[in-house]
C-alpha positions in Angstrom: 15.6 9.0 10.8 13.0 7.7 13.2 11.9 4.3 11.9 10.0 2.1 14.1 11.8 -1.2 14.8 8.8 -3.2 13.7 9.1 -1.8 10.1 12.9 -2.0 9.7 12.9 -5.5 11.4 11.0 -7.2 8.6 12.2 -8.2 5.1 9.9 -5.7 3.4 10.9 -3.0 6.0 14.8 -3.4 5.2 14.0 -3.1 1.4 11.7 -0.1 2.0 14.3 1.6 4.3 17.1 0.9 1.8 15.1 2.3 -1.0 14.1 5.4 1.1 17.8 6.0 2.0 18.8 5.8 -1.6 15.8 8.1 -2.7 16.9 10.7 0.0 20.5 10.7 -1.1 19.3 11.3 -4.7 16.7 14.0 -3.5 13.8 12.0 -5.0 12.1 10.6 -2.0 8.7 12.2 -2.9 9.0 11.1 -6.6 9.8 7.5 -5.5 6.8 7.6 -3.1 4.6 8.8 -5.9 5.9 6.0 -8.2 5.2 3.5 -5.4 1.7 4.9 -4.8 1.1 4.2 -8.5 2.4 0.9 -8.3 0.4 0.0 -5.3 -2.7 1.2 -6.9 -1.9 -0.9 -10.0 -1.4 -4.0 -7.8 -4.8 -3.4 -6.0 -6.6 -2.9 -9.2 -5.1 -5.7 -11.3 -5.5 -9.4 -10.2 -3.3 -10.4 -13.1 -0.5 -8.2 -11.9 -0.9 -9.4 -8.3 -0.9 -13.0 -9.5 2.3 -12.3 -11.6 4.3 -11.1 -8.6 3.3 -14.0 -6.5 3.7 -16.8 -9.1 6.8 -18.9 -8.3 6.7 -20.7 -11.5 7.7 -17.4 -13.4 11.5 -17.4 -14.0 13.4 -14.5 -12.8 14.1 -13.1 -16.2 10.6 -13.4 -17.3 9.3 -11.6 -14.0 12.0 -8.9 -14.5 10.9 -8.2 -18.1 7.2 -8.2 -17.1 7.7 -5.9 -14.2 9.9 -3.7 -16.4 7.0 -3.4 -18.9 4.6 -2.5 -16.1 7.0 0.1 -14.8 7.3 1.5 -18.4 3.4 1.7 -18.7 3.0 3.4 -15.3 5.7 5.8 -16.2 8.0 5.0 -13.1 11.2 6.9 -12.5 14.6 5.2 -12.8 15.1 4.8 -9.1 11.7 2.7 -8.9 12.4 0.7 -12.1 15.9 -0.3 -10.7 14.4 -1.2 -7.5 11.9 -3.4 -9.2 14.6 -5.1 -11.1 16.5 -5.9 -7.9 13.4 -7.4 -6.3 12.9 -9.4 -9.5 16.5 -10.6 -9.5 16.1 -11.6 -5.8 12.7 -13.2 -6.2 11.1 -10.8 -3.8 8.4 -9.3 -5.9 5.8 -11.1 -3.8 6.8 -8.8 -1.0 6.0 -5.6 -3.2 2.7 -4.6 -1.7 4.1 -4.7 2.0 7.2 -2.7 0.7 5.0 -0.1 -0.7 3.2 0.2 2.6 6.4 0.2 4.6 7.9 2.8 2.3 4.9 5.0 2.8 5.1 4.7 6.6 8.8 5.5 6.6 8.5 8.5 4.3 5.5 9.8 6.5 7.6 9.4 9.7 10.4 11.3 8.1 8.0 14.1 7.3 6.7 14.0 10.9 3.4 13.0 9.5 0.9 10.3 10.8 -1.3 8.3 8.5 -4.9 7.9 9.4 -7.0 5.3 7.7 -10.7 6.5 7.7 -13.5 4.2 6.8 -16.9 5.6 6.5 -20.3 4.4 5.3 -20.5 7.1 2.6 -17.7 9.0 0.8 -16.6 12.0 2.8 -16.5 15.5 1.3 -13.4 17.8 1.3 -14.9 19.9 4.1 -15.4 16.7 6.3 -11.9 15.4 5.6 -10.4 18.8 6.4 -12.3 19.0 9.7 -11.4 15.4 10.6 -7.7 16.1 9.7 -7.7 19.1 12.0 -9.2 17.3 14.9 -6.8 14.3 14.6 -3.8 16.6 14.2 -4.8 18.3 17.3 -5.2 14.8 19.1 -1.9 13.4 17.8 0.3 16.6 17.7 1.4 15.8 14.2 0.5 16.5 10.7 -2.1 14.0 9.6 -2.5 12.3 6.1 -5.9 10.9 5.6 -6.6 7.8 3.4 -10.3 7.2 3.1 -12.4 4.1 2.1 -16.1 3.4 2.0 -17.8 0.5 3.6 -21.6 0.6 3.3 -22.0 -2.0 6.0 -20.8 0.5 8.7 -24.4 2.1 8.2 -22.9 5.5 9.5 -20.2 7.0 11.6 -16.5 6.3 11.1 -13.7 3.9 11.8 -10.4 5.7 12.2 -7.2 3.7 12.5 -3.9 5.6 13.4 -1.0 3.2 13.8 -2.2 0.4 16.3 -5.1 2.6 17.6 -8.6 2.2 16.3 -11.5 4.6 16.9 -14.7 3.0 16.0 -17.8 5.2 16.1 -19.6 3.3 13.5 -23.4 2.6 13.9 -22.8 -1.0 13.2 -20.5 -1.5 16.1 -22.9 0.5 18.4 -25.8 -1.7 17.3 -23.7 -4.9 17.9 -22.7 -3.5 21.5 -26.4 -3.0 22.1 -27.4 -6.5 21.0 -24.6 -8.0 23.2 -25.7 -6.1 26.2 -29.3 -7.1 25.7 -28.4 -10.7 25.5 -27.0 -10.6 29.0 
């Protein structure tokens, strides 16, 4: 398995790597990845849930019960539920958002896929995403999984981040560059 040293060297990377290996053994890597995507979306969408996993005053048992209830509501599979129980027992729930991200990176790497994070001023259409994916795949030589977000402050254009590389063709950046060059 081709894991970058940066991912597996961190605490969340070790947890994500162990979970990925277990999921692969059970033939459920894609199901666990889908479960973690649901959980990541729930964490991003609920301030209460995000506060729950970060609150050190909540006991291990209470945190385990709460996260088990959340897993039930989200309909997570047994592997993901058991993993959340381990995190709660070890008081590592605060690392969960980073574990979700690390797991996604490990799973993508195992599939020979690269994630591209694309920010645009307006939502991109399916045809635009497909064309961008094809161009990025040709550039990277790998399959590309695009995750989009919208930032109206860009004014126009795109900001594409693949790993540590960033391609910024936004109008905001061009205007800022122009303003800097006019200042002297």
